N, C-alpha and C positions, 0 to 999 in steps of 0.2 A: 523366390523374390517376396512372396508373402509373409516369409519368415524374417526377411530384412525389414520390410515394412513395419511388422509388428514390433521387431526391436527398436526401430527408430521413434516409433509412437511411444513404446515403453520409456526410452530414455528421455523423450520431451517431457513426458508425464512426470517423470523423477524430478527433473530440473523444475518444473513449475510447482511440483509439491515443496522442494526444498526452498525455493525462493519466495513461495506464497505470492508469486504474481498474480494467480487467480485462487479464488476460494477452492477448496478440496473437492467439492460437488462440480465446480465448473471445470476443474481438470477432469473428473471423471465423465462429465457429458461431452467435453471435446475429445478425449480417446475414443469414446464410443463412436462419436460422428466420424472420425477419421477411419475407424477400423471398418465402417460401413461404406464410407465414401471411396475407400482404396479397394473394395471388394474381398477383403480378407474374411469379413463377416458379412453374413446376409442380414436384412433387417431383423428378422425373426431370432436369428442367433443372438444379435447384438442387444436385442430388447428382452430377451428372456428372463433377465434377472428381474425385471419390475413384476414378473409373474410368478416369481420363485416363492416357494413356503418360507423361506428366510424373510424375504420383505414382508410378506403378508402378516408373519407371525409377530414380526417388529412393530408393524403399524398397530397391531391388536395390543402389544404388551404395553406400548406408550399409553393407549386409552386406558388399559386396566390400571396401570400405575397411577393415571391422573383420578381414576376413580376413587382408589384407595387414599390419596391425598386429599381429595376433596371431601371424603367422607369423614374425615377427622381420624382415621385409623392410626396416624402417627402423631395425633396430638399429644399423647401421654408420654411419648419420647421427647418431644420438643419441651413440654413441661419440665420433664427430669433434667434435661440439659440445662434450663435456666433457673433450676431450684437453688435454693441458699445451700443445701449440703454439697453442691458442685463447687467447691471454693479453689480447688487446685487443678492446674492443666493436666497434671498425671490422671486425676479422675475422669476427665472428659476423654482422654485417649483411652482410657481403659473402657469407657462406653463406646467408643468408636469400635475398638475390635471385638468387644462381647455381643454388641447388639447391631449396631448400624452395618458393619462388614457383612455379617450373616445375611441382614435384609436385603443387601444388595445381590444375593445370589437368586432372589426372586423377583425384585423390582429391578428395573434398569437404574444403575448407579448414577448416570448424570442427573436425573430429576431429584435423587436423594441428595446429592451434593447441593444442587441448586436450591433445594428447599431448606436445608440446614446451615448453608453458609451465612445467612443473616442471623440465624440465633447465634452462632459462634462468633461473629463479628461484634453483635452486641454483648455477649458474656465478656468478651475481651475488652471491649471499651469501658464497660461497667467496672472492671477491676484494673484498669489501668494497663492492660498486658498487650503485647504486639500480636495480631492476629497469625502473625508469620510462625508462633509457637504451636499452632493448632489446625491451620487449613491444611497443610501438606499432609499430616496424618491422617485426616479425614479423607482426603483424595485416595490415598494409599491403601487405607483399610477397605475403601469401597471397591478399588482395582483388586485386591485380593480376593474379596467376598464375590466379585462378578463370575469367578470360574467354578464356584460351589455347585452351580447347575447349568445347564445349557442356556438357559434364559436370561442368565446375569448381564450378558453384554451383546451387543449386535455382532461383535466379532465372532462368538461363539456359533450363533446362528448361522451366519455366512460361511464359516468354514464347514457346518455340517452339511449344508446344503450344496456347496462347492464339492465336497468329498463324494456326495451322493451322485452329481453330475459327472465328475472326472472318474469315479470308479466305474461308472456305465460304460464310459468310452475305453477305459484301460483294462476292464475285466475283474473288477474286485468289488465286492460289496461295501459302500460308503454309508455315511450318515452316523449321527451321533444320537443317543437317547438322553433323556433329560438329566440323568444321574450318571452319565457314562465319565464325567470328569471327575465326579465327586471323590472316589477312592484317592487320586492324586491330589486334589485340590485341598482335601480336609487336612491331612498332616501338614502340608505346606503352609495353610493358613494359620495352623497352631504356631508353627515356627516363626512365620511373617508377624503374627500378632505379639510374639514374645520379644521379637526384635523392635517393634514399634513401642511396646510399653517400658521395656527396661534398658535398651541400648540407645535407639534413635533419637530420644528426646534431648541428648548432649549433642546431636548433630545438627539441631535445628536453629536457625538465626534469629537474632533478635533485631528486627528492623525498626523498632519504635525510635532509635536514635539516628536513623539515616536519613534524615530531612524529610520524612514523612508525617512528622507531628502536625505540621499545617494542615494537611487535608483532613487528618482525624480530628483536630481541634475544632475547625470549621464545621464540621458535620455532627459534633457532638455537644450538647448542652448549650446550643446556641438558640437564642431567640431572634428570629430573622424577621426584621420590618422594614418598610420604605418609609423614608421621613422626608419632610421637606424644609428648607432653610428659609425662614421668614424674612422679610426685608429689613426687620428691626433685630435681627439676630446678631450676637456678638461675632458670630463666624463671617459675616458679610466682609468682605475685603481682605481676609486673612486666609492664610494657606492652613492646610490641616496639620502641618508640622509646627506652625507659629501658634495655632490656636490651643495646642496642648490637649485637644480633644481625647485623643487616643491614650495620652499618658495620664489624664486626670480619671478617665472612666476605663471600664474595662470593654472597649468597643473596638470592633474591626469594620473598617469601611471598605466594602466589597465591590462597590460599583458608584459611578456618578453619572447621572443623567442631566443633561442640559439641553433643553429644547428636544430635537430630534435625534441627539448624539448620546451615546453612552460611551463612558470611559472605564478601562479597567486599570487595576493599579499596575505601577506606581503612581499616584497622583499627589504625594505628600506636598508637593511644591505649586499645585494648581490653585490659583486664588479662586476661593468661593465666593458666589454671587446669590443674591436673593432669588428664590424660585428653584434654585438647585434642588435636585432630587438625590438623595443617598439611601444606598441599601446597606444597613447595619446589621451587624450581628452583636448582640449585647443582651444583657440580663434585664428582666422586666423592671427591677429596681433602678439601674442606671437609665432605662428609657423613660421612667416617669420623672426622675431629676432633670433629664434633659427638657422634658416638656414643662416642668415646673418654672425652670430658668428661662423659658422661651428661647432656648437655643436651637430647638426644632420643633416642627409640629407633625403629627401624623399625616402622610401623604393620602390624598384621595387617589382612586383609581387612575392609573397611567393612561394617557391616551395611546392609540396605536403608533407604533414606532415606524413612521413613514419612510425615514431614511433608510433603514434596512431592509424594508419591505416585508417585514415580519410583526405579527402581533404577538403580546404576551398578556394575559389578563392580569390587571393590576388588583392587588390585594393588600390590606394592611398588614397582615401577618401570612407567612408562608414557610413551608417546610425546607430543610435542607437534607438531602439523602445522597448517598452513593450508589452510583449503578454500574454494573460491569457489562461490557459487550461479550457475551459469549462467543464460542466458535460457531459459524454459520450465520451469524447476525447479518442481515443484509445491510446493515449501516456501515460494516467494514469496507474499507476502500474509497470512502468519500469523505468530505470535509463538511462540518457542521454548517458552513454557508450553502454548499451543495445540497444538502438535506433539507435544509429550511428546518433545522432542529426545533427553533424556539416556536415556529408556527405550528409544526407537525404536533409536538407534544405539550405545547404551552409550558414550557419549562426553560430556565436559563442555565447553562453550564458555566460555572463559577471557576472550576479548576479541572484539570485532567492529570491522571497518573498512569505513567506508562513505565513498569518496572520501578526503577529508583529516580526516574525522572518526573519532577512535578511541573507543569505547564500551567501558567494562568494568563499568558499575553498571546495576543494573536491566535486565540483559540479557533475562530472561524476558519482559519487557513491549515488547521492540523489535521492530516488525513487519519481517519480513525483505524484501529487494528483490533482484531480479537484479542481479548485479555486487557483492553483499556479499562481504566476506572474513572468515571466521571462523576464531579460533585455537581449535583443539581439543585437548583432552587425554583420550587413551583408549588402552587396550591395543592392542598391535600386531594381534592378530587382529580387532578392531573396525575398525581403520584398513584392514587389507586388505580387509574388507568394503564400506568405502565406495567402494574402487575400481570395484566391480561396479555402482553405481548411476550413472544419468544426472543425478540431482538434486543431486549434489555432486562438484567436481571437485578432488581432491587435489592440492595445490600443491608437495608435497614428495616426494621419491624414498623410496618404500617397496618393501620386498622384495614381489615378487609372483609369481604363477604364471608358471614358465617358458614363455617361446613355444614353440610347435611349430616349432622351427628346422629340423628335418628335413623340414618341408613347405614351406620358404621357397622353394626354385626352382621347384616345381609352381605353388605360389600366384602367384608373378610370372608365370609362363608363361601361367596362366589369364588374369590381367589384361591381358597383352599381346593375348591372344586376343579378349578382349572389345572392346578397342580397335581391333584390326585388321577384325574382322568387322563391328562397327558403324560404323568410320569410313569403310570402303570400300563400305558399302552392300550387303555381301553378305547380311546379314540386318537386320531392323530393331535399332535401338540397344536397344531395350526388351527384345527377344527375346535379344540377346546378352548383355545384363546379367543377366536371370533365368537363363539357361543357366550363366553365370559363377558365380552363388550356388551353384547345384545342384551344379556341378562342385568347387567349394571344400567342399561339406559331404561330398562322396563321397571326397575325398582326405584329409579329416579336418583341413583348415586351419581350418574352422568346425564347432563344435558346434551343433546345433539349438536350442539354449538361447541362443548367442551371437546369434542372428539378432533376437530380440526385444530384447535388450539394445542391439544396435547401431543400431537405428532410433530416430531422434529423432521421436517421435509428436508432440510439439508442433508440428514443423514439417509434417509430413504433414497434421494438423489445419488448419493455418493455409492451406496451399496448396490443399488440396482445398475447404475452406469457402468461400474467396474466389474461386475460380474462376467461380461463378456471377454474380459482380458484372460481369463483362464481358459475359455473355449479357444481363443486364438492362440494362446500358448501352446495348447494340445494339438488343435488341428494344424498348425504350421509346422509342427516337430521341434519348436524351439524350446518347449519344456524337456523334451527329450534329449536334446543337445546339451542344454545347460546341467541335465541330470548325468549325462554321460561323463562330462568334465570332472563333476564332483565324485562320481563313482570312481573315475580314475585315481583322483586325490585319495578316497577313503576306503578303497576296495579291500585293503588288507588289514583294516582297523576292525575292533571289536563292535558289536552292535551298539554299545554305549557311546563309544566315541563317535560313530555317524550320528547318533542321535544329538550328541552334544553340539556338533558341527551344524546340524539343521537348527537346532535351538539358537545358536549363537548368530548365524546369518539371519535369522527371521527378527530377533530381538534388535539387532543394530539397524535393520530395515524399517522396523516399527519406529524406533526413536527419531530417525532422519526424515521418514515421510509421514505414514500413518499407518494405524493398524489393520484397517480394510485393504489398503494398496498391498501390504505386507503378505497377507492372507492371499488375496488374488495371485501374486507374483510367486510365491514359494510353495503353495500347496500343490499345484501339479507337479512341481519339480521335485518336492519331496515325495510324494507319491510313486513316481517314477524311479527314484533312487530306491525305495522300500521294494518295487517289484524287481529291479535289476539284482539287488543284493540279496534277494529271498526274504526281507524282512516284511512284517505285517505292515501294508500300507497305512493302516489306521493308528498304527503306533506312531508313524512319522505324522500324521495329521494332528494327533493329540499334542505332540512337541509345538507343531506350528500354532495350535490355539492358544497354549500358554504363552508362547513367545510373542505372540501379537497382541494378546490381552493384557499382558504385565509389561507396562512401560513406567519406569520408575526414574530415569534420569535426564529426560528433557520434558518441555512442556508441550511438543508438538506431537507426541505419540499418542496422547490419549485425552479426551475433551475435558475430563476433570481436572488434569494436572493444568490445562492452559485456563481453567476457569479460577483456580487457586492461585496461579502464578502472579497474575497482576494484583489480585486482591490482599495477597500476603507480601507484596513488595518483594518478591525473591528474584534472586539472580540465578543464572544457569548453573554457575557453581555450587550454589546450594542445594540445588536439586541432585546434581552429580553427587555431591559427598553424601546426600541422604539416600540415594537410591543405588548407588553402585553395590553396597554389600548385599542388598536385596536382588540385584540382578546378577550377581556372581553366584549367590547360593540358589537362585532358581536355575541358571545355566546348569549347574552340576546337579541338582536334585531332581528336576523334572524328568531328565532322561533316566535317572536311575529308577525312579518310581514308575516310569513307563516301562522299562524292562520288565520290573517285577510284575506289573498288572497283566502284560501281555505274555509273560512267560517266555521272554526271548533269551 
């Protein structure tokens, strides 16, 4: 009965993961609660994941990464990406492979992509190039680099910890060391990097002509200002279409406010009245000419929007930027109206981009999803505040707090010390990571408040809550039953064929649900297969790690893919075309190198 209950909960979780009816961490918490409520797991067994070394190490690594970013340790890299010698997309892709990918082996790849995405987008806008030509290579390079060491991804840490727990129950020695994956990952990274540099660029789409020019043009080179139509203006009594305002000047009218009402485009046929307020995107030169002709005047700060029940700080000039809803944002699943977005962030949403769809009407009713890109108009101070939240990722370069550059070298030294002590086994990796965080706070690289902001709590909740699934699969015998079926299928196959099967099943599961769920589901099954077929169970675990960490053909399998999916305007077929050769190559080569490393 416990096995049947576990299977039903597993199927429910899979459906929720696929349909995205709940955020991933919500699915994990639901599964954990059901396993406890049904009596399959005791509270201590179900909650053990939150006290696991993997979760504590992951918490510490987020903080260590934040300290390195805040100290300015990556400023030279960002400067190099934006420098004049970097004139061709090919040069940036080479930089991704040679520098940024390896960096993902020691820093979490998600914050690396989050930090560098605005730099890449600015580079593309400045050169009139579609971001779709570069964002997917950035994500792919960091995914490949994430397996160079154990601490590159949360998936690696989770698999290492689970293998230790499962090994204790099944009778083998589990756990991975800092550089266990390196002999396999390094040659594959070289091959993958060669693919990204020489072959893959021809597979990248150019989305600059797919109807996305509007969002890019609105957010680029635009001087945003609120103006008022005076009673003696030539615009009074005319429509925007008849006034020829937008044909005579390079002006975009983004919003019209009359009294307590706000109107969004299209309003070319709406008759203008004295006192109307318009939100314009135009050059300074055109704005001065409009003022000289008494066509418009600069607007005073706007009163509170009583009609909508939301306030927005009125300013003469404001900035317009693109922001991304990352995976795990609490904003996903709610509409702008429900969130009271304007009041919460003192920012107005001008447009929303979801894949290839550009939405500018009825924005308040659209339910937000992870991967959406919003075009915001807000005062500079409000935009600076957005940079401090994990729920929105600002895609444009904005002045921000100066990094603590005087702490750069001590911070780098602390990071290296963590790697050396954890890698050489002088002290446990989790201890090295925790001590490194304390050291960064002590030298001033991190402030205590930075620790909470640095941690991606949705990922901690997901990893901790799913941890108990593996325990339930082993405890109820479900893992053994699944393994028996696969052993029946592959029992006469060579070791290489068995490992290819394990890799393929795991990577397909990762693409459909998530990497953490794939590890939790298949690791105990693979370990049992290894024991039954007299294959080193850790060889099976290593295949599981690579298969779950390397997601290339859908945006759902890995966080960085989802981050670039909306920002680059990609379609599913783009990722399938780009990632399929990598997936096929990895499916064939990872088991081959695993056989070699373990002497099977």
